[in-house]
C-alpha positions in Angstrom: 20.9 -3.9 81.5 23.4 -1.2 80.4 22.4 2.2 81.8 25.8 3.8 82.5 25.1 7.5 83.2 21.4 7.3 83.9 21.0 5.3 87.1 20.9 8.4 89.3 18.1 10.2 87.5 16.8 10.6 84.0 17.2 14.2 83.0 14.8 14.0 80.0 11.6 12.2 79.0 13.4 10.2 76.3 16.9 8.9 76.8 19.5 9.5 74.0 18.1 7.1 71.4 21.5 6.6 69.8 22.6 4.7 72.9 19.4 3.6 74.7 17.1 2.2 72.1 13.4 2.3 73.0 12.8 0.0 69.9 14.7 -2.8 71.6 13.7 -2.0 75.2 12.9 -5.6 76.2 16.3 -6.8 75.0 18.3 -3.9 76.5 16.6 -3.6 79.9 15.6 -7.1 81.0 16.9 -10.7 81.0 17.7 -13.6 83.3 21.3 -13.3 84.6 23.8 -14.1 87.3 26.2 -11.2 88.2 29.1 -10.4 90.4 29.9 -6.9 91.7 32.9 -5.4 93.4 34.0 -2.0 94.6 37.3 -0.6 95.8 38.6 2.8 96.9 41.4 4.4 94.8 43.7 6.2 97.3 41.9 9.5 98.1 40.6 10.0 94.6 37.4 8.0 94.5 36.0 4.6 94.0 36.1 2.0 91.2 33.2 -0.4 90.8 33.1 -3.4 88.5 30.2 -5.6 87.5 30.2 -8.7 85.3 27.4 -11.2 84.5 26.2 -14.1 82.4 22.9 -13.3 80.8 20.1 -15.0 78.9 18.4 -12.1 77.1 14.7 -11.9 76.3 14.3 -12.3 72.6 10.7 -13.6 72.2 9.1 -10.3 71.2 8.4 -8.7 67.9 10.5 -5.6 68.5 13.7 -7.7 69.0 12.8 -10.0 66.0 12.4 -7.0 63.7 15.6 -5.4 65.0 17.6 -8.6 64.4 15.9 -10.0 61.2 14.6 -6.8 59.6 10.9 -7.9 59.6 8.6 -10.4 61.4 9.4 -13.9 60.4 7.5 -17.3 60.8 10.3 -18.9 62.8 11.5 -17.7 66.2 14.6 -16.5 68.0 16.2 -18.6 70.7 18.1 -17.0 73.5 21.6 -18.2 74.3 24.2 -17.5 77.0 25.5 -13.9 76.7 27.8 -11.7 78.8 27.7 -8.1 80.1 30.2 -6.0 82.1 30.8 -2.5 83.3 33.5 -0.6 85.2 32.8 2.9 86.7 35.2 5.4 88.3 33.7 8.1 90.5 35.5 10.8 92.4 34.7 11.2 96.1 32.6 14.3 95.5 30.8 12.6 92.5 32.0 15.5 90.4 33.6 13.3 87.7 32.3 9.9 86.6 34.0 7.8 83.9 32.8 4.4 82.7 33.3 1.7 80.1 30.6 -0.9 79.5 30.2 -3.8 77.1 28.1 -6.8 76.2 28.1 -9.9 74.0 24.6 -10.8 73.1 24.0 -14.1 71.4 20.8 -15.5 69.8 19.9 -17.9 67.0 17.1 -18.3 64.5 15.0 -21.5 64.2 13.1 -21.5 60.9 9.4 -22.5 60.8 10.0 -25.2 58.2 10.8 -25.7 54.6 8.4 -22.9 53.7 10.5 -20.4 55.7 12.6 -18.3 53.3 15.2 -18.0 56.0 17.5 -20.8 57.0 18.9 -21.4 60.5 21.4 -18.8 61.7 23.0 -17.1 64.6 23.4 -13.4 65.5 26.0 -11.7 67.7 25.7 -8.2 69.0 28.8 -6.8 70.8 28.4 -3.1 71.7 31.1 -1.2 73.7 30.3 2.1 75.5 32.5 4.8 76.8 30.9 7.4 79.1 32.0 10.6 80.9 30.2 13.0 83.2 31.2 16.2 85.0 28.9 17.7 87.7 28.8 21.0 89.6 26.1 22.5 91.8 24.2 24.0 88.9 25.2 22.2 85.8 26.2 18.8 84.4 27.9 17.7 81.2 27.5 14.2 79.9 28.8 12.4 76.8 28.8 8.8 75.7 30.2 7.0 72.6 29.2 3.5 71.4 30.7 1.2 68.8 28.2 -1.6 68.0 29.3 -4.7 66.1 26.6 -6.9 64.5 27.5 -10.2 63.0 25.3 -12.8 61.2 26.6 -16.4 60.8 25.5 -19.7 59.3 22.9 -20.1 56.6 20.3 -17.4 57.0 19.8 -17.3 53.3 18.2 -14.5 51.3 15.3 -12.5 52.7 12.9 -11.3 50.1 11.4 -9.0 52.7 14.6 -7.3 53.8 16.0 -7.3 50.2 19.4 -8.6 51.3 21.3 -11.7 52.5 21.7 -11.9 56.3 24.3 -14.6 56.1 27.8 -13.2 56.5 26.7 -9.6 57.3 29.3 -7.9 59.5 28.4 -4.3 60.4 29.9 -1.8 62.8 27.4 0.9 63.9 28.4 4.1 65.7 26.6 6.4 68.2 27.4 9.4 70.4 25.8 12.3 72.2 26.7 15.5 74.0 24.4 16.8 76.7 24.3 19.7 79.1 22.0 20.3 82.0 21.5 23.5 83.9 19.7 23.9 87.2 18.4 27.5 87.5 16.9 26.7 90.9 16.1 23.6 92.9 12.7 23.6 91.1 13.8 24.4 87.5 16.2 22.5 85.2 16.9 22.8 81.5 18.6 20.3 79.1 20.2 20.6 75.7 21.5 17.6 73.8 22.9 16.6 70.4 22.4 12.9 69.6 23.8 11.0 66.6 23.3 7.5 65.3 24.9 5.7 62.3 23.7 2.2 61.6 26.8 1.5 59.5 29.9 3.7 60.2 31.2 2.8 56.7 28.0 4.1 55.1 27.1 7.0 57.3 24.9 8.8 54.8 23.1 5.6 53.8 23.8 6.0 50.1 25.2 2.5 49.6 22.3 1.1 51.4 19.8 3.0 49.2 21.6 1.9 46.0 21.6 -1.7 47.1 18.0 -2.0 48.5 16.1 1.0 47.1 15.2 2.1 50.6 15.7 5.7 51.8 19.2 6.6 52.8 18.0 8.6 55.8 16.7 5.3 57.4 20.3 4.5 58.2 21.1 7.5 60.5 19.5 9.9 63.0 20.7 13.3 64.2 18.6 14.7 67.0 18.7 18.1 68.7 16.8 18.1 72.0 15.7 21.0 74.2 13.8 20.3 77.4 12.6 21.9 80.7 11.8 20.3 84.0 9.7 21.8 86.8 9.7 20.3 90.3 6.4 21.7 91.5 6.6 19.9 94.8 9.0 17.1 96.1 6.4 14.6 94.9 5.0 16.2 91.7 7.1 17.0 88.6 6.4 18.3 85.1 8.6 18.0 82.0 8.4 19.2 78.4 10.8 18.7 75.5 11.2 19.2 71.8 13.2 17.1 69.4 14.3 18.2 65.9 15.4 15.0 64.1 17.2 14.4 60.8 16.8 10.8 59.7 14.7 7.8 60.9 17.5 5.4 62.0 16.3 4.9 65.6 12.6 4.6 64.9 10.9 1.2 65.3 10.2 -0.5 62.0 7.0 -2.0 63.5 5.5 1.5 63.9 7.3 3.2 61.1 8.0 0.8 58.2 11.1 1.8 56.1 9.7 3.4 53.0 9.9 6.5 50.9 6.7 7.7 52.5 8.5 8.6 55.7 10.0 12.1 56.1 13.7 12.7 56.6 13.2 15.8 58.8 10.6 15.5 61.5 9.7 16.9 65.0 8.8 15.3 68.2 7.1 17.0 71.2 6.7 15.4 74.6 5.1 16.3 77.9 5.4 14.2 81.1 3.8 14.5 84.5 5.2 12.4 87.4 4.0 11.9 90.9 6.1 10.0 93.5 4.7 8.5 96.7 
């Protein structure tokens, strides 16, 4: 739903995970909504477009449940009316693009019964994104910054699985990335990116989390250096390859990578992609 700088083309196999989480892909990219859109020219500088919508997010999946509640639970999440909005400024030549985006996601938890260790509760997620991009014929510079507010209300109670009380939690996360793309020729393009995620901006190194829960401190942040290369073999056929050197496991899915001391703080990711358009 919020893809600010990436609706023209995706310059890498994986989008910056500090901003565009694959672990909550269903929540972030789909939902039932009603939206309004407007666009206006700003003198001879460019155009400003604004979009606003009322949304009912998709929350009936395990990825979202684990992201919100910390682990699979016997009850279920109920979607509630939420709101999204975006405003984008573009110069006439598309050289400069500036944007601010935001959302107010709402959901609630319905426990399975008296045997459920969690009580009923509500969850609000209100991220705000600031984006900027500068383009020339051969290179592009892109950066985005996000401040993510997560708030838990009502009587969630204590979760023995997460090791902490959800009720009353009020956390601000922080993310940003800097990215450069260089087009050697129409067929070859390189990308370099530095991508950073902090689950709690007041506990960036995760030490307080580790002291309170016994979990690894590096599960609360990620710092990713990405190098990639794209080859447009023909107008229809494209190959990509990229390498990620990552410090921390903050953006990994807990379903595939449970938080434990068996995970490694420093790890590598290699990716190859072939794409054919017709």
